[in-house]
C-alpha positions as CSV (number, residue, x, y, z in Angstrom):
1,M,-45.1,-15.5,-22.5
2,A,-46.5,-12.3,-22.5
3,I,-50.8,-12.2,-22.8
4,E,-52.7,-8.9,-24.0
5,A,-56.8,-9.3,-24.1
6,R,-57.9,-6.3,-26.5
7,N,-61.5,-5.2,-27.1
8,I,-63.4,-8.2,-25.2
9,S,-67.4,-8.5,-24.9
10,K,-69.2,-11.3,-23.8
11,K,-72.7,-11.6,-23.2
12,F,-74.8,-14.8,-21.8
13,G,-77.9,-14.1,-22.8
14,T,-79.1,-10.5,-22.0
15,F,-76.3,-10.1,-19.1
16,Q,-73.2,-8.7,-20.5
17,A,-70.3,-10.5,-18.7
18,L,-67.6,-8.5,-20.4
19,N,-67.6,-5.6,-21.6
20,N,-65.0,-4.3,-24.0
21,V,-62.2,-5.2,-21.9
22,D,-58.6,-4.9,-22.1
23,V,-56.0,-6.1,-20.1
24,V,-52.1,-6.9,-20.5
25,V,-49.9,-9.1,-18.6
26,P,-46.0,-9.1,-19.4
27,T,-43.9,-11.9,-19.6
28,G,-43.1,-13.3,-16.2
29,E,-45.9,-11.4,-14.0
30,L,-48.6,-12.5,-11.3
31,I,-51.5,-10.4,-12.4
32,A,-54.6,-10.4,-10.4
33,L,-58.0,-10.2,-11.7
34,L,-60.1,-8.6,-8.5
35,G,-63.7,-7.8,-8.5
36,P,-66.9,-8.6,-6.5
37,S,-69.2,-11.7,-7.9
38,G,-70.3,-10.9,-11.8
39,S,-67.7,-8.7,-12.2
40,G,-66.7,-10.7,-15.1
41,K,-63.2,-12.2,-14.0
42,T,-63.7,-15.4,-14.3
43,T,-65.2,-15.1,-17.9
44,L,-62.0,-13.0,-19.1
45,L,-59.8,-16.1,-17.0
46,R,-61.4,-18.9,-19.6
47,I,-61.6,-16.2,-22.4
48,I,-57.5,-16.3,-21.8
49,A,-57.4,-20.2,-21.3
50,G,-59.6,-20.9,-24.5
51,L,-62.6,-22.3,-22.3
52,E,-64.9,-19.8,-23.6
53,Q,-65.5,-17.8,-26.8
54,A,-65.7,-13.9,-26.9
55,D,-68.6,-12.7,-28.9
56,S,-65.8,-9.6,-30.0
57,G,-62.3,-8.8,-29.6
58,A,-58.7,-10.8,-29.7
59,V,-56.7,-13.2,-27.0
60,Y,-52.5,-12.8,-28.0
61,F,-50.1,-14.6,-27.1
62,D,-46.8,-13.1,-27.1
63,G,-48.0,-10.9,-29.8
64,E,-49.7,-13.8,-31.8
65,D,-53.1,-14.0,-32.4
66,A,-54.6,-17.0,-30.8
67,T,-57.8,-16.5,-30.5
68,D,-59.0,-19.7,-32.9
69,A,-56.5,-21.6,-31.3
70,S,-57.7,-24.7,-28.8
71,V,-56.9,-25.0,-24.9
72,R,-53.9,-27.5,-26.3
73,E,-52.5,-25.1,-28.2
74,R,-52.6,-22.2,-26.0
75,R,-50.7,-24.7,-23.9
76,V,-52.0,-23.2,-20.6
77,G,-52.4,-25.0,-17.3
78,F,-55.6,-24.2,-15.1
79,V,-56.1,-24.4,-11.3
80,F,-59.6,-24.1,-10.2
81,Q,-61.2,-23.7,-6.8
82,H,-62.4,-27.0,-6.0
83,Y,-59.2,-28.8,-6.6
84,A,-60.5,-31.4,-9.4
85,L,-58.3,-34.1,-8.5
86,F,-59.1,-37.9,-9.5
87,R,-60.4,-39.2,-6.5
88,H,-58.9,-42.8,-7.4
89,M,-55.7,-41.8,-8.2
90,S,-52.4,-41.2,-6.2
91,V,-50.6,-38.0,-6.0
92,F,-48.3,-39.1,-8.2
93,E,-50.3,-40.1,-10.7
94,N,-53.2,-37.0,-10.9
95,V,-49.2,-35.1,-11.4
96,A,-48.0,-37.5,-14.0
97,F,-51.5,-37.4,-16.1
98,G,-51.4,-34.3,-18.3
99,L,-47.7,-36.0,-19.0
100,R,-49.4,-39.9,-20.1
101,V,-52.2,-38.3,-22.1
102,K,-50.0,-36.3,-24.4
103,K,-49.6,-37.9,-27.8
104,R,-47.4,-40.8,-28.3
105,S,-44.8,-38.5,-30.6
106,E,-45.1,-35.8,-27.6
107,R,-45.3,-38.1,-25.0
108,P,-41.8,-38.5,-22.5
109,S,-40.4,-41.7,-21.3
110,N,-41.5,-42.9,-17.9
111,S,-38.1,-42.5,-16.3
112,E,-39.0,-39.0,-17.6
113,I,-42.2,-38.8,-16.1
114,R,-41.0,-40.1,-13.3
115,D,-38.2,-37.3,-12.7
116,R,-40.2,-34.1,-13.7
117,V,-43.4,-35.3,-11.1
118,M,-41.2,-35.4,-8.5
119,E,-39.1,-32.5,-9.0
120,L,-42.6,-30.6,-9.1
121,L,-43.5,-32.8,-6.0
122,R,-40.3,-31.6,-4.2
123,L,-41.3,-28.1,-5.9
124,V,-44.4,-27.6,-3.7
125,Q,-43.4,-30.1,-1.0
126,L,-45.3,-33.2,-1.2
127,D,-42.9,-35.3,-2.4
128,A,-43.2,-37.7,1.0
129,F,-46.9,-37.9,-0.1
130,S,-46.8,-39.1,-3.7
131,A,-48.5,-42.1,-2.8
132,R,-51.6,-40.9,-0.9
133,L,-54.9,-40.5,-2.2
134,P,-56.3,-37.1,-2.2
135,N,-58.4,-37.9,0.7
136,Q,-55.7,-38.7,2.4
137,L,-54.6,-34.8,2.3
138,S,-55.6,-31.4,3.8
139,G,-57.7,-28.8,1.4
140,G,-54.0,-26.3,1.0
141,Q,-52.1,-30.0,0.2
142,R,-54.5,-31.0,-2.5
143,Q,-54.5,-27.5,-3.8
144,R,-50.4,-27.4,-4.0
145,V,-51.4,-31.1,-5.9
146,A,-53.4,-29.5,-8.5
147,L,-51.3,-26.6,-8.9
148,A,-48.0,-28.8,-9.5
149,R,-50.3,-30.8,-12.0
150,A,-50.8,-27.6,-14.2
151,L,-47.8,-26.9,-14.1
152,A,-46.5,-30.7,-15.1
153,V,-47.3,-30.4,-18.8
154,Q,-44.9,-27.1,-18.8
155,P,-47.5,-24.6,-19.6
156,K,-46.6,-21.3,-21.2
157,V,-49.3,-19.4,-18.9
158,L,-50.4,-20.1,-15.5
159,L,-54.2,-19.7,-14.7
160,L,-55.9,-20.0,-11.2
161,D,-59.5,-19.5,-10.9
162,E,-60.0,-18.7,-6.9
163,P,-57.6,-21.2,-6.0
164,F,-57.5,-21.1,-2.2
165,G,-61.3,-19.6,-2.2
166,A,-62.6,-23.6,-0.8
167,L,-59.9,-23.2,2.2
168,D,-59.7,-21.6,5.5
169,A,-58.1,-18.2,6.4
170,K,-55.3,-19.5,7.9
171,V,-54.5,-22.5,5.3
172,R,-55.0,-19.5,2.6
173,K,-52.8,-17.1,4.2
174,E,-50.2,-19.5,4.3
175,L,-50.8,-21.0,0.5
176,R,-50.9,-17.3,-0.9
177,R,-47.3,-16.8,0.9
178,W,-46.2,-19.9,-0.8
179,L,-47.4,-19.0,-4.3
180,R,-45.8,-15.9,-4.2
181,R,-42.3,-17.9,-3.3
182,L,-42.9,-20.4,-5.9
183,H,-43.9,-17.4,-8.3
184,D,-40.2,-16.0,-7.8
185,E,-38.9,-19.4,-8.4
186,I,-40.4,-20.3,-12.1
187,H,-41.6,-17.0,-13.3
188,V,-44.4,-18.5,-15.2
189,T,-46.9,-16.3,-16.5
190,S,-49.9,-16.4,-14.2
191,V,-53.2,-14.6,-14.0
192,F,-55.5,-15.5,-10.6
193,V,-58.8,-14.0,-10.2
194,T,-59.7,-13.8,-6.8
195,H,-63.0,-11.4,-5.0
196,D,-60.0,-11.4,-1.8
197,V,-58.6,-7.7,-1.4
198,E,-55.6,-8.9,0.7
199,E,-54.9,-11.5,-1.5
200,A,-54.3,-9.6,-4.5
201,L,-52.7,-6.6,-3.0
202,E,-50.0,-9.3,-1.1
203,V,-49.5,-11.7,-3.8
204,A,-49.9,-10.1,-7.4
205,N,-47.2,-7.6,-9.4
206,E,-50.1,-6.2,-10.9
207,V,-54.3,-5.9,-10.1
208,V,-56.7,-5.3,-12.3
209,V,-60.1,-4.0,-10.3
210,M,-63.4,-5.2,-12.5
211,N,-67.0,-4.4,-11.8
212,E,-69.4,-5.0,-14.1
213,G,-67.6,-6.5,-16.7
214,R,-65.3,-3.5,-17.0
215,V,-61.8,-2.7,-15.9
216,E,-62.1,0.0,-13.5
217,Q,-58.4,0.4,-12.7
218,S,-55.3,-1.7,-12.6
219,G,-51.5,-0.8,-11.7
220,P,-49.4,-2.1,-9.3
221,P,-51.1,-3.1,-5.7
222,D,-49.7,0.1,-3.8
223,H,-50.8,2.9,-6.5
224,V,-54.3,1.2,-6.9
225,Y,-54.3,1.2,-3.1
226,E,-53.5,4.5,-2.7
227,H,-54.7,6.5,-5.8
228,P,-58.3,4.7,-6.5
229,V,-59.3,6.6,-9.4
230,N,-63.0,6.5,-8.7
231,S,-65.0,5.7,-5.5
232,F,-65.9,2.0,-6.2
233,V,-62.4,1.0,-6.4
234,Y,-61.8,2.9,-3.2
235,Q,-64.8,0.9,-1.7
236,F,-64.2,-2.3,-2.9
237,L,-60.5,-2.2,-1.3
238,G,-61.5,-1.7,1.8
239,N,-63.5,-0.3,4.5
240,V,-64.7,2.8,4.3
241,N,-66.1,6.0,6.0
242,L,-69.0,8.3,4.1
243,F,-69.2,12.0,4.6
244,H,-71.9,13.3,2.6
245,T,-71.0,17.0,1.3
246,R,-71.7,19.7,-1.0
247,V,-69.4,21.2,-3.9
248,R,-68.5,24.8,-3.9
249,D,-66.5,26.1,-7.0
250,G,-64.6,22.8,-6.9
251,R,-64.3,22.8,-3.5
252,V,-66.0,20.7,-0.3
253,R,-65.5,21.2,2.9
254,L,-65.3,18.9,6.2
255,G,-65.4,20.5,9.4
256,D,-63.1,23.0,8.4
257,T,-61.0,21.0,6.1
258,V,-61.0,22.3,2.4
259,L,-60.8,19.3,-0.8
260,E,-60.8,20.1,-3.9
261,C,-63.2,18.3,-6.2
262,N,-63.7,17.5,-9.8
263,G,-67.0,19.8,-10.9
264,S,-67.9,22.8,-9.7
265,H,-71.2,22.3,-7.7
266,G,-73.8,19.7,-6.9
267,E,-73.5,16.7,-4.3
268,A,-70.2,15.1,-3.1
269,V,-69.1,12.3,-1.0
270,V,-65.9,12.3,0.9
271,Y,-64.4,9.0,1.5
272,A,-61.6,8.4,4.1
273,R,-60.6,5.3,5.7
274,P,-60.8,4.0,9.4
275,H,-56.8,3.6,9.8
276,D,-56.8,7.6,8.4
277,I,-58.9,8.9,11.3
278,D,-57.3,10.5,14.2
279,I,-59.2,11.2,17.5
280,L,-58.3,13.8,19.5
281,R,-59.8,14.9,23.4
282,E,-58.8,18.9,22.6
283,A,-59.3,20.8,19.4
284,D,-55.7,21.6,18.4
285,G,-56.4,22.8,14.8
286,P,-59.5,23.9,13.2
287,D,-60.2,21.0,10.8
288,L,-61.7,18.7,13.4
289,I,-65.1,17.3,13.8
290,A,-67.2,16.6,17.1
291,A,-68.6,13.4,17.7
292,G,-69.4,10.7,20.8
293,I,-67.9,7.5,21.3
294,L,-70.4,4.4,20.8
295,R,-68.6,1.4,21.0
296,I,-64.8,0.6,21.3
297,H,-64.2,-3.4,20.5
298,A,-61.0,-4.9,20.6
299,I,-60.0,-7.3,17.0
300,G,-56.4,-9.0,17.2
301,P,-53.8,-6.5,16.9
302,I,-56.6,-3.1,16.4
303,V,-59.0,-1.7,18.6
304,R,-61.8,-0.4,16.6
305,V,-63.8,2.5,17.8
306,E,-67.1,3.4,16.4
307,L,-68.5,6.8,16.4
308,Q,-71.4,9.5,16.2
309,R,-70.7,13.1,14.8
310,D,-72.6,15.8,16.2
311,G,-75.1,17.2,14.7
312,D,-76.4,14.6,11.5
313,Q,-76.1,11.7,13.5
314,Q,-73.7,9.8,11.3
315,I,-71.4,7.0,12.7
316,V,-67.6,6.9,11.8
317,E,-65.5,4.0,12.4
318,A,-61.8,4.7,13.6
319,E,-59.0,2.1,14.2
320,L,-56.5,2.5,16.1
321,T,-53.4,0.3,17.2
322,R,-53.4,-1.5,20.5
323,E,-50.5,0.9,21.9
324,A,-52.4,4.1,20.7
325,Y,-55.5,2.8,22.0
326,A,-53.9,2.5,25.8
327,A,-52.1,5.7,25.3
328,Q,-55.8,7.5,25.2
329,R,-57.5,5.3,27.2
330,L,-61.1,6.1,25.1
331,I,-64.4,5.9,27.1
332,V,-67.5,5.1,25.5
333,G,-70.0,7.6,25.9
334,E,-67.0,10.6,25.6
335,N,-66.8,13.6,23.6
336,V,-64.4,14.1,21.2
337,Y,-62.7,14.9,18.0
338,I,-62.1,13.0,14.9
339,R,-60.4,14.3,12.0
340,P,-59.3,12.2,8.8
341,R,-55.4,12.9,7.8
342,Q,-56.3,11.5,4.7
343,A,-59.1,11.3,2.3
344,K,-60.6,11.3,-1.3
345,V,-63.5,13.4,-2.8
346,Y,-65.9,12.1,-5.5
347,P,-68.8,13.7,-7.1
348,K,-72.2,11.6,-6.7
């Protein structure tokens, strides 16, 4: 089931939640809507589901206009951040609920319901917990029950709104890997909302980066990360160092490095990620910037080094592996040189 949202706009009072948004989700793909709070990603998800009505634009399922179709007619499965499980029902009955409330003509028999529910519980690795109540499960287990319940009605589309947002970091990591494996098994067209960059890049086939009701960029995770189309996408997808400079004849200078820039004159900002900053004790080339080491602190497998550029007092952050740090034996207070291996420049 392919999904296409065309020219979707939506206002809440004077707030423009979505502004002429276009998104295409190919059949069987897992797409992430990624962006900060208020960027419009949940509103777009709810419009696809039929839970909100767009002010303008249309939603198509497999090329057919579904804009005015009800939630039931769209046959979507929806997974919320806070599970929304029925506390008084067992795990089994929570998953079976969507099947039991179908119209009599569409409702499977009790034996068919049992077979389908137990098959799903095995798929989400919870078949041994079918008789338990939700409050007897961990947060990660409850979210898997919510996912099984959404899948029980055999939806054409699976929509997930911050599905792991209420969970701790370790459980989030385990569940997103599990979701990726599950999707590879069932291949249902899926869209999930997240503000977690790592989650989107790890799980999705394609990432749609949203900001202020617009799509800034979409594409495969690696492409979006390596080739951001503007400064917002670059900054949102991870930590970044900013170097303020000026454009002259379509070029900017960072130290002795010359970079191409759109626009012939004016102010510009050079962006470089901490893991793309080299630290050297000796000048081995022209493209170096003098700096002093302010702080060094280890964070798990990486060592973060804060430096201050000579002359302008600007703070630069570099990240090294523990092995690279041990080999260099850097010291706080030492004067060194820094060099961005990769950098992007955008006009102000």
